[in-house]
Each structure stands twice: as structure tokens, then as C-alpha cells.
N, C-alpha and C positions, 0 to 999 in steps of 0.2 A: 296750439301742435302743430302746426302746419308743415311746417320745417319737419318734422320726425316723419311723416307722415312721407314727405316728398324724399327724406332719404333712405329711407327702405325702399324705395319705388329706385331711387338712381343705383342704390347695392344692389338690384336686379338686373338693372340695364346695363351698369357694369359690368356685370360675371357675362352676361350674353353678348355683350357688346367685345367680349376678350375672348370670348368662343369662339365668333363668329367673325372676328374683323380679321389683322394681322397678314391683310391683301389677299384674306378669303382661304386663307394656307389650313386654319385649324376648322377640326371637321367636327367639333364638340356645338352641337346647339340644343338648346334646353327649349321648349317651346309652350305655351299653357294653351291645354288640349282642354280647356273647360266648356268652351263655347259647342253648341251644334249638337246636342247630345237630345234622343228621342226617349220617355219614361213612361212607364204602366205598369201602376200599382194591382197586381193580377196575382192569382196562382199559377200561371201559364208553364206547360213542360218545358221541360228544357228543350222545346223545336224553338222557341225565341231564339236559340245560338247559333242556330243555322241560319246562314248570310241571306241567303232568301224568304226568309219570313217574314209575311206581308206587316210591318208596324207603322203603316199607313196612317192608322188612326191612334197613333201614339200622341202624347202630348211634346212639343217640342220646348225645350229651354237649355238653359245655363248651370254649370255646375260652380260653387257646391252645391247642395240641396237637400234637403230634412224633408220628407214626405208629411212624420210626426207632424209635425207643428201647423199646418195646413189643415189638421181633421179636429175633428167636434170632440170637446172635454166629454166624458163621460166616466163615471165611476165603474161601469164594467166593461173596459176597455181593459186587457188582458197585461196590458204595463200596471193595473192597479192606481189607487193615489199615490203612492209611494215613486212612483214610474212617473206621474203628472199627469194623468189620466186622458193620453191621449192616444191614437190607436199605433200599431205596427203594422205585420203584415210583411207581402212578400212583394218586392218591386224588383224590375228589370228596369236596365240602361240600355239603348243601342246607337252607334255613333258609325258613320259610314266616313271614309276620307279616303283621298289619294296621296300617294307620295312617287314623285318625281324616279324617272328612272336613273338619272346618276348618283340617289338616295341606295340604290342596289349595291353597292361597291362598300356602304357602313352598314354597321350595328345599329337596331334599332330597338329602344326599352318602352315601357310605361310605367311611372309611377306614379303610385297612390299615395296622398299623406293620411288615409284614415277612409274608412268602409265601414257605417256601421249596419248589422255586424254580418259574421258567414257567407259574406262574398263569394263568389265564382266567377272564372272570367275565363271567355272565350276569345280567339281570333280568327275568324273565315272560319268559325265553324271548328275547329283545334283549340284542344281544350288547355289552359295554363296553369289551372291548380284550384285552390279555396284557402281562404285567410279568415281564419273565425275571430280573432280578438278583435273589435268593432275599431281600436285607439292606435296600434299599430300604421307605420308607415311598410311600404313593400314596392317589390318591383318583378315585371314580369320581360322576360324578350321576346321581340317581337318577330324576329331576324328571318327565322327558318318558315315563315306562315303567311308572310305580306306580298301581296301584290305590285307591279311598278305601273307606271305611265296611267294609260286612261281606265284601268280596272279598279273598281272599290277594293277597298278594304272596310270590313265590315267587324267591331267592335263590340261584345256582348257582356256582360254584369248582372250577374243575378245576386239580388243580397236578400238575407231571409231573416229578418226581425222578426217572426212568426213568433216561435214559443218564446213567451213572456210570462212571469216579470225574469229577466235577465240580467236588472239593474235595481240599486234602491232608489236611483234618482232616475232625472230622465234622460233619456241616453241618444234621442232623433234617431232619424231612418235612415239610411241611404248613404249614397257617395259625398259626404258633407265637406270632406276637407279636397286641397286641391288634386288635380292630376296635370301632369307635366307627360310632353314625349319628349324621348331625350336619344339625339341620334351621336354615335362619337363613331372614332376610326377604331380601327381594329388594335390596334394599341392605346388604349384610354385608362385614364383614373378610374378605377373600380367603383360601385354606389359606395357612398360613405367612404370612400376610401382613403382620407386621412386622417392623421391625427396627429393636432400641435400641442405641445406640453411648454413649459418655460421652469425648467427645474430650478434656475439661478433668478432671481431677480433684485436689485439694488435700484436705488436711485440713477446710478451711475448708468448701470448696463443691464441688461437682461440678455439670458441664454436661450434663444427657439428652438426646441427639438421639434424635428418632424418625421412622420412614418407616412411613408406612400405608398399604398396597393395598385399595384401597374400591374394590368391586364396583357396580356398580348395572346391573340390570335393566330398568330402567322408562326412560321421558323424562328428560330433563333435568331434574333437581331441586333442591330445596335444604336442605340439612339442619344441624344442628349437630352440632360434636363438642368433645368434652371429653374432657381426660386428668387422671388425679389418678396419683400415686405414693404405694401403702401398703406401710409395712414388713409383716416377718413376723410383728411383732408387733402388729399392728393399727393400728399409727400412720398418720396421712395427713400425709406428710411435704410433698407441693408440688399443686399443682392448676392446668392450665388450662381455664376455664370457655368452653362456647357458644360460638365459633367459627364465625362464617355460613360456609358451602363450597357454592359453585354445582357441582352434579356433573355432567358428560357420561355419556351412556348409555358403557358397558363401562366401562373402567378406571379408575381416579381415584389419582392418588399425591399422599400430603400428607405434610406434615412441622410436627414441632412440636421446640421447645425449652424444657426442662423445668430449673430451676437448681434442689437440692437443698442446701442450707441446713447445715454439720456432718452430712456424711453418714459409716453405718457401713460401714467398708471391707470387704468380702466377702475374705477371707483361706483359708487351709487349716485355720488354728486357728479363725477366727470367723468361718464363710458365710456370714454374715448377706445373707437375700434379700429383694428389695423386688418388689412388683409394679408395672406399667405399666395402668391399666385404663382403656381407650377406651370411651368413650359417643358412639352417634351417634344424633342425637334428631330426631323430624321430625312435623310438628303434636304438638308439646307432648308426644311419647310416646316413649320410648330405642326405637329399631328393632333395635340389635345393641349389646353387651356383647363386647369382645374384652379379655383378660390375655396380659400380653407379661412374661414374667418378666425381673428386672433387679438384676442384680447389678455394684456400683459397684466399682470395683478399677483400678489399674496396675499396669505391668509394663514390663521392659526384658531382651532378652538381649543382652549385653554380649561383645565379642570376646576380652575381657582378663578381665571380674569374675563371666562365668556369666548368672545367672538374677538378677533382683530383682523383688521383689511388694510392690508401695507402699512403693516405695524403701528396701526393706529386702532382701538377700540371700540366699537361699534356694534350697539343691539340689536339685533332682529328684529324688527317692528312688520310682519309680514300677516298675512292673510293666505286663506284656503279659497280657491274659487273652484268650481263645478265649470265645465265647458260649454254649458249652453249661453248662449247671449241673448239673452230675454227675449222677447216679439220675434227674432232673427234664429229662432228655436239653436240646433246643433252646428249648421250651416256657418263654417266660418267665413268671416271679413274679416281684414287687416282694420280697416279704421273701425270698427264696430269694439273689437279689442284694443285697441290704442286708446278709444275713448275710456275704457272700462279703468285702466293703467291708470292714466291724466287723472281721473276721481281720485281712484286710490292713492298717488302720489301725493294731491291735494291735502289728505289725511294725514301726509305724513309716513305712511308705506313705504318699506323700500324691500319686502318681499315678498313672493308668491311662494305656494304651495301646490301643486296641480294635482288636486285631489279628484280622484284618486288611481291617476293613468297616466299613459304617455298624451302628451298635451298636443295642439296643431305645432309645427315649426313655426307659423308664424306668433304666435306669443313666444316661445324664447327668442328669434330675431330681435320682437320690440321689446324684449327684455335686457338683452345683450345693449340695446342702444339710449335704452330708458334709465338702466342702473336700477335694478331688482338683483335681491339673493334668492334663487330658485333653488327648492326641494322637487325636484324632479320626480313623481311617483309611477313605479310601474306598476302594482298589483292590487284591487281591492279585495280578494280573495285567491288562498293555494286551491290544497286539494280538496278542502273542505268546504264546503258551497254557504252561501248566503242567504241566497231565494234560491227558487228549482233549478233554474235555465241557466245559471249565472257560470261565470267561467271555470269554474271547477272542472264542467266536465269535460274542456279541453286542457285541462291541467299537463298530464301527463306528456303527452305527445309534443304541446305549442310551447311550454313555459321557458324552457331553454331559448329556444330559437326566437321568441317573443321580446328575450331579456336582453338578449348579447345585439338583438337589429336597435332596440331602445337605446342600450348605450354607444352603439358606434355612431346612430344617428345624430348624438345630440352631443356628444361627449366634449364639441370644441367651441361649445358656448360658454363664453364666459362668466356667462350672469349664473349659469348652474355650478353651486357650492356643495351640495348636498343629496345623493343621490335616498331613496325611498325604497325599499325592498317591497316594503306590506304598510297595509293601513289595518288595523283591528282587526289583525289572523287568526282566526278560531284553535287557530293549531297551537298559540301561548300558552294554551292549557294541557298540551301533553310531548310528550318527547319527540314526535315527528317535527316539531316547531324546530324544536336544536338541530334537529338533521336539514331541513329544507331551507332556512335561514344561512347554515354553512352552505350549504349548494349553491344557493343563492348571490351569497357574500363570494362567493371564489370564482362566479363567472363574472361578476362587476369587477372584482382586481382583476381578472385579468386582461383586461380591456380598460381601464380609468383605475387610477388611486383618489378618487375624491372622497370624504368622508361617505358612509354607509349608517342609515339610519332605520328603523323598522317604528310605525307610529304603535306606543303602546298602549292599550287601555285600559291593560290590569299592570302596571308597571312598579313591580315588586323584585328584588332580587331573585324571588323563586320562578319569575316566568322564564317559561322554556325557550322562546327567541333569543332573551337576555343573556340566558346562560350558555347559548352555543357559543359565544364570544365573537360574533361575526360583527357586532357594530361599533364602530369608532363611535357615536353619538349615540347617549340611551333617550328617545325619545317618549316622551309624554301627550298623550292624550288625557286633558282633563286632567283631575287630583289635584287642582291649584296646593290644596291642603297640606299637602307634601312635600313641596316646592322648599321649603326652608330645610325639612329634613333630609334634602338630598345629599348635602356630600356627606353624611352620616351611613344613610343607605347603602348610598352607591360610590363608596371610597374610591377617590381616584378617578374617577369617569367625567366623562363631556356630556352637560345638559343641550338638548333643543326641548324646547314645550312644539310638538308637532302639529296638534290641533287644542286651542283653547275657549274657553267661554260656553259657546254655544249660549248664548243669550237671546232671547227672542223678542220682537218689537213689529206691531203695524205699524207705517209712518202715518203719522196725522192724529192717532188715537191715543185717549188718555184718560185712565183710569186714576178716581180717587180711592183712597191717599195712597202718596207716591213711595213713603218711608217706610212699606215692610214689604218685604224680599219672598216672590214668590215661586215655588221651584214646579212646572207643570209638566208631563203630567205624572200625578202619583202612583195611579193604577191608569194603564192604559185602556182596561177593559170595563171602565165605569166610567173616567171625565172624558167630556167631551166628542161622547161618541155623536155622530149623524141626528141634526134635528135638537139638540138639548145645549148647545150654546151656540155665540154667535159669530167665532171664528175672528175675534180682534185678539191682538192683545196689546197692553198699555204699551207705550214710545217713552217712557218715562225707562231708567236703570233699574227697573226692579225685576225683572221675570226672564228666568232661564229653565232652561230643560232640565232635571234634576239631575244628571250627570257633571254639570257643567257648574256656570258662575254669570251673576252678573260681569256687563262689562269692566266694572270699576274694581272687582273683588278682583280679577285675575293682573288687569294692570298694574297696577301697586306694587304687587308682589315680585311682575319682572322687573319692572322699573327698579327696584329696591337694592338687585343684588346683582351684582356682576357676572359671579358666576353663573346665573342665569342668561347665555346666549341670546337666548331669542324667543317668539312667540310666533305661531301663525292661526290667526282668528280665527274660529267657524260661526260665520264666514264673510269674505268682503262685499259679497254682493246676495241679493236674494236667487234662489234657482229654482227652475219648474221640479216639481214632485218634490216628496217625504216631507209633507208640511206639518210638521211637530207643531205644538202639540195636538194636533188636531185630525181630519179626516176628511169626505168629504160634506161641504161642498165646497174648503179649501184644495186646491190646486199648485201650489209652489211655498215656499217654504219661507219662515219668520225669521231666519238666523241673521238676515244681513245686516252689515251697516249700512247699509245701501239696498234701496230696493229694486226690484225687478227692473224698472224702465228707469235705472239710472239715477233716483230721487234722493237723496242721504236723508237718512233719518237722524234723530236727534245727536245720536252717540257717535257718532260723525266728529263732529267740534268738538267732543269729549279726546279722541286723540287726535284732534288738531291739534287742541290747546297742549295737550301734553310733547306731543311729539314734530309738534315745527314750532319754527320764531316767528309764524303769522301772528299778528295779535289778531286775538278771538275773541268774541263776546257775543254767545249765542242766548237766547233768552229764549224760553218755551215753559207751558204749551200757548197756544191761540189764545184768544182773547174776546170769544163768544161762547155765554157760559148763560145760564138761568138763573135770574136774578138771584143774589143770595147764596149761591152755593160755595162750599167750602173748595176751592182752588189752590192746589201748591204750582209754584212758579219754581222754575230751576234755571241755573246758571250754568254755565262753564265759560272760564276766560283766564287768558293768562298775560304777563306782564303786567299786573295791578296785583297791589296787596289786600284791596277791597271792593265789594260792590251795593250800592246803595240804589234802593229801588223806589218807584215813586207809583203811585194811582191817583191819575186826576190829579196830579201838581202833589199829592201828599207823602211824605217819605213816609216807608214803611220799613226804614229801619235799614241800618250795616252791617254788612254783613262778610265776616273772613271765612277762609277754608280753616278748616279746625285739621289739626294732627297733616297725615296725608290725603285726607278727602279731596276729589277734586272736583265736586260742584258745591256751590248753594245753595237753599232753598229758604223761602217764606211761605208762608200756608196766609192765603187771604179771601174774604167772604169777596165773592165776585159783584163791583156794579160794573156796566158799559163804561166804555170812553179810553183811554191810554195809559199802556204799562209802559214806562220807562224806565231803564239800569242804564248807572253810571258805573265806569270802573275808574279807580284813584291807585296812584303810586304815588306816596309820599306828599298825598294830598293834592296833587297834581292830577287833572283827569286824560285818563289814559281813550279811553271811549265811550259811546253812548249807544244805544238801543232802544226804539219804541215798537210798541206792538197796538196796532190802533180794535178796538171791536170794529168788524166790517157791518158792512149794510150789505142789501139785497147783492144777487146776480146781476150783475150789469154789462161789463164787457170782457171781450177774450182776447188776452194779450199772447205773441209767439214771441219767442227765442233759441234762433239758431246758435248750436254751438259754432258752425263754421256758414257762413256764410256764402262761400266761394270751394267750390269741390272740384275735382278733376272729374271730365268727360273720358272714362276710361271704363265703362260699363259694373264698375266694382265701388267708387267714392260714396261715400255718407254725408247727411248731414240731419244731426239729431236737433228733432224741433220741440222747445220746449211748450205747452200748452197749458195757462194758466186762468185761472176765473176771478176777477175783478170786481170790486165795488164802481161806482159811480166815482168816487174818490180815489180811485186805485190801489184799495186793501185786497190781499187775496180773498177770498171769500173762504175759508177753513173745512165748511162742509158742502163745497160746491159738488154735485153731482152730473151735471146736465149732460146729457146727448150732443156733443159735439159731432157735426160733419166737416167734410175735408177734402176740398175742392185739388188738383194739382195740374196747373199749364206750364206746357213746355216739356223741353228732352230731360223726362225723368222719370220717377216710378213710385209713388207710396210702397214700402216691401213689409211696414210693419207699424203696429198700434196697442200702445199700451198703456198703463196708467197706476203702476203699482200693487194695484189690489188683488191679494192673494186668493179670493175666491170669487173672480170674477170668470165668469163662463164665456165674455164673448171671445170672436178668432182675435187672433194677434195678425189676422191678414184680412185686414175690412180696409175701410175709407169711411171710418167713423170709432167713436170709440166716449164711453162715461167719462166727466171727470172722477178721480178718487180722491177726495178730500181736497179739492181745486187743481189738482191738477192733470195731466194727461202728456203722453209723446207721440210724437210720428217723424217715421225714420223715414227720409227723401234718398234716395238711390239715384246715378247717375247713369246715363246710358253714354256710348261712343259719341253724341255730336255734343257740340257746345252749346251754347246760349242761355236764356233767362228763364228761371223756373218762377213761377209764381202760385204761394201755396194759401188758399183760401178756408178759411175755419169760421163755420156759423155755428149758432144753436137757436132755439125758439123763443123768443121776450131778451136774447141778446145782443148787442152791437157786435156785427161781425168785424173781421179784421184779415187785411193780407200781408204777407213775407213775401220780397223777392231774394231767391239768390242767383247765383251764377255759377254752369260749369264752364269751367276751363278748359 
């Protein structure tokens, strides 16, 4: 997917080039403001906001940055095990920078994409404000307080994540998303100052409606405004030129309509993007240029037929994901997000729910360009708290502003099809739920017309949020047993499974027998308390939380009925924190279809066999057991009508899926050797797979997801580390400690192995393998050249891999 990564980079460069080009007439520049910060994890007083404060002993770093992920796991950390057992605290960031004297004629803003949490910002000692919400994006104007020429400016940011727990999962801490310095003329398009809609779309034409919020810091002025629509292939498809506009001082709202002939419609298979380029001209000079994303598509949720996109029925096959990036913590990285989405696409996923908060802008840009149906979620709680220090404390003062900012920031993304105003909100059980839901829906509808839902974990007609009549889609969290009664219980309503499944698994771990379903835990106060469990969960699809289901149980029902518009699985990836069904020493979840390191669990191939047209044959478990043990062998397959299993050349029978079953199973007495499976259709072989008993660990293998990365100080290569025997077979229980050495212009920024109980640091140059696998994440610098990664372990043959930074 190198091309996708490059495309996003191109789009950013394109925007900045438009802003900075035009013979230097345009006055808007958007600069990456992530480099050259100083940081201290300290309880320092407000003195650190003073420009003269001595920060010479502080640590130099670049943003985005998450200080919690650098800490040690400890069950006594205030975030608790649910929050990942990592530290919070109070951190300060400072940056000194200079501006040219020519900049004094401009307006200067700083844009923060997200700071966790309770951030306060000063410029040259002047207080700019506070933003409690750790997920929201926001801007401050710096203009009145700036120095120009040789006098430095100092920006100071205090981040207070000391009062914990304030989240039900791992939050991270710090300026963990990107920061931008924006300079504009005194006539400019405001932050998130455009809205593009497509009220009429056919295959022959599309009507594009554009609203622009133009700010004028001068007296009444006349400007010329033009718009053009450009495709991602560079084609210019429509233009409105030089409309004269009389501006008043302050805010001016402009509107335009543009027709696009023969539009290329955005879809999950072909997510074609346009841009609307708005240019503001005065006295024959362009004084501002602003780019608005545009994807042309139409869709419908129907109570009887479910979801359709561009007139074609489409089942939403989605996942919920938390915002952490495994070993990288909460610190945003575009390539890490892209890798996650690539892995999800590989199993047939076409939808993402941003559980349970505003996402990073980069995630939505990727979903636009890669083709995902996004449910953009605002809140995990309203006025009633779920944990001691959560957002409910700020609800009264901040929820309206935060929700408005979310909608205005995100509404031009064609990937967003649904707004969620809340997840498992406690007010659904009392009358305040009706009032608040109505208020929130009114805020959303005043800014955008896409459907609204709320994720209801008590999805009954008596639910107070449902009774508000504010929801366009009735969102079920779990309750799969009630899906088939939905049309009678909610007549005429439209359905979305906002959260499903909560199945549990440890990658590569298997308990026998596999054909009895277990709901864990039944009693939180008795089961799996610290010290009385091994903190593993069988990777057969037979374990779930008591409120959920196995993967197959829910998947069967969703796929069966068209009126069930789709589902969002809990979760696509394991995440840090919330280690249901266990407590310490588990510190990350078991819910993911993919583990924390990005290695698929077995059920990944269940979905791949149902949701994709790829030929799938996945056989498990491994074949290293005690002689004579009874072992269940499962297979997920498609494109075939039967599967035959052989053990050491002897057929153990032919199996066919029965009814709506999505897997087949054999029960064997273990003997070492080779398990082979063949699938056939109409007697013709479709695919074959072998699993052999592995010998002693002997060899380390390295495989990079990308051997070439960009020398931009941001790009990543994810290197899979696997342990094999002398014949090349993966050793399924290998746990060797592997040492890593990187030579060249790059750095190791994370290591992992997918083990939810590992207390090893993510920020290290060594890692134990877990069930045969580990991961190393390599980051580029700004210099080009060759990178050489070497992996060594006691008693094993070392290996190297070469990467190129270009």
C-alpha cells in the first residue's frame, strides 16, 4: 500500500503548494509544527509558562508524543488495569521559534489535533486557554502576542493527566496528535470553514453545494471568489470563476453550487476523491486558497432492505477500534494507522467505528482514500460518570462546544456515514436520556444531515434515549439474540449493530475440547482474580464475554437478513487496557480479531472466508502436542464444498459445513508428523494446507511489511520476527528472548509480541517471542540510506534484513 501512503503525502503537499504558490500571492501557509519541542514530566507550577523559565535540562523530542507508553506497567498506577496499568501525571511541553518581520502583517494560529488531557496553553507568557477533552481538535490565535525578527517566541503547554482513572481504556498522555502553525491573510477561510454536500447525485451528474465561512479582519471589502473541483487524478472537472463579493467586517457566509458531469462515485471498492479548491482574490492577487475534500456518493438506510451505497445493497462489515497503536501507544502515526486498515481490509472489513471518541484526522483521511464506512463517535459518557474522573465532570460546560467542533471538523469526509452521539450511556435508563439525546441530535442536525445513532446496550423500546426519537438508526450493542425480532419490536425503524460479539482469544493458545461455548466471567468477584488463573483464553471461537457471543454466532445472523444493515465487531485489534475477563497481570485486551502487535488470530480467517472472494483455507491449531492427547482440528474455508483431513498420509474423513455453520472440525488423537487438508469443489481440488510438528527452535526469520520507507522522520516499517526449526517450520510455543540491533539512519521505536500479559517495555531493543512471533517497528529519520536490522537470540542462528530509506 505504498501508493496510498504516498497519495496522502501528495494530498498534503498539494494543499500546501496551492497555499504557498501562485507567485507567492497566497498568504495561507500550513506548517508542520511537530519538531523541536522540549518536554518534562513534572509537577512544576505555572512558572514553566514564563518565557524566561530555564528548560535547559528538559528532554528534546518531536511530536506526536505519548509519555505514558514509555512508563513501566504497574497495577498500582492510578489508571488501573482497565487503563493499561501505565502512568499518567503532569507534563509540560515548550517550544521556541522565530517569525520573520514580514509575518507581522499576517494572522497566526496554532492548531492542535488532540492533547490528552486537560491541556492549557501559553504564548510568550500570555494564557490562551484550556481544553479538557483529550480527543478534540482545537485552535488558538497567537497574533496579538507574537514577536518578530530576532526575538524568540515561546509556546508552553501544560498537560494534566494526573487525576485517574478518567477513561475505561488506555488513553495515553501528552500532545499525542499533530500540531500545525497556520498563517493567513486578514481575509481568510476560517478553521473548518467549509461544508460540501451533494444533494443530488446520479450517474450522469452531481450537484455540489458549497458553504464557506470567510473571515474579514479589515473594513468592508470587495473580493473575487472562485471554486474549482479537481479529481485525485489531477483532472479539473468543474469551475466557477471570479464572483464578486462584498464582505462585511467579521464573519461572512458564502454559498456556491457546482455541477459535475459524469461523476466518479466514491465507494468502498473505488474510493475516488475530489477536492474543491476555493480561491479568494483581491486587487488581482490571490490572498487565500482553501481546499475541501469531496467524495461524491449517495446512500440510504432502509428499514426493510438495510444499507445501500450508490443504489447497490451493501452489508456494513465493520470493526470498532480504540485509538492506541499498540507499541506506539496513543502517539499518532499515519503509516501505523494505514497498516491497521490494510490488515482489516485483508479480512474483508469495510467499516470503522471510532470507539468511543473523536478520532485523529489522519484516520478519516485514510478511510476516505481506502474506502471505509465510518461511524464517527462523540462521547463515551454524558453527565453521568462511568469512572471517577471522566468527561462527565466537564459535560455541562463543554459538551456543546466539543460536539460542534467534531461535526465541523469531520463533516467533509465522505467516509463518514453515521454520527454516534454516545456509547452505552447511563442516561438511557432515566428521563434525562431523552432530554440530552434530543439536545445532541439537534446540535448535529444544525451542522450536518447524516444519520444519527447512539450505541444502546439496553436496546428496548422503553430505552429513554430511543424514546427521544432523536435517532435515525437504532443502535444495538450486543443482544444478537434479539436481532430477528427487531422488525416486530421496532416497527419501521432502521437497524445498525453498533457493537457486537466481544469474543475473547489469546493468539496461538488452544484449550480442549473446543465445541463447548464458555461465557467468561460469570462472577467478576470470584473468577480469574489475581493469582488463580493463567490469563490465557482459547483461540478457538468458543469463548466470549457474558454479554456477547462467539464470532460465528453473531456473524450468522447478520449475514442472514438484509434489514440488518451491518455490524461493528468489538474489536478489530486488541488494545491496551480493559483485559476482560482477567485482571492483573493482564494489561491489554483479548477482544481483537488481531492481536496488539498486528498478528491475526484464527478468527481473522473466518471473516476472510465469508467477507472476501479470496480463496481461503485456514487450518488450526499447530501440531505440537503431547503424544496421545485429543486435539480438535478446525478449518475455515470457502470456494469449496468439502474438506478432507489427512494425518501422516491417512485420511481422517471428509467434512462439509452443515446448515449455516462456517467451520468444520475433526477430533484426533495426536501423533507427531504432518496434518494436511485439501478442499474440493465438485471433486476438483481448490486448495491444500500442511502443518508439521516443529522441532527445536533454531532460526530467526525477519519479514518487513515494507522494505522501502520515506526519509521523512515519520515513516515506519513493521518487521515480523518468527522462530523456526531447522526445517523452516514455525515453532508455535517459542518464547526466546530476541535482541535487536539497527544500523543506519533510523531508530527502533517499538517492540511487541501480542502477549496481553507481557510486562516488557514497548520501548526497548529486545523482546521475547510469544507463541513464536514478535514485532519490531523501525522509524525513518530525515536522511536517506540503507538500514540493517539484526536479530540474535541465545542458541539460535541470527539473521539480518536490509531496508532502504528514500
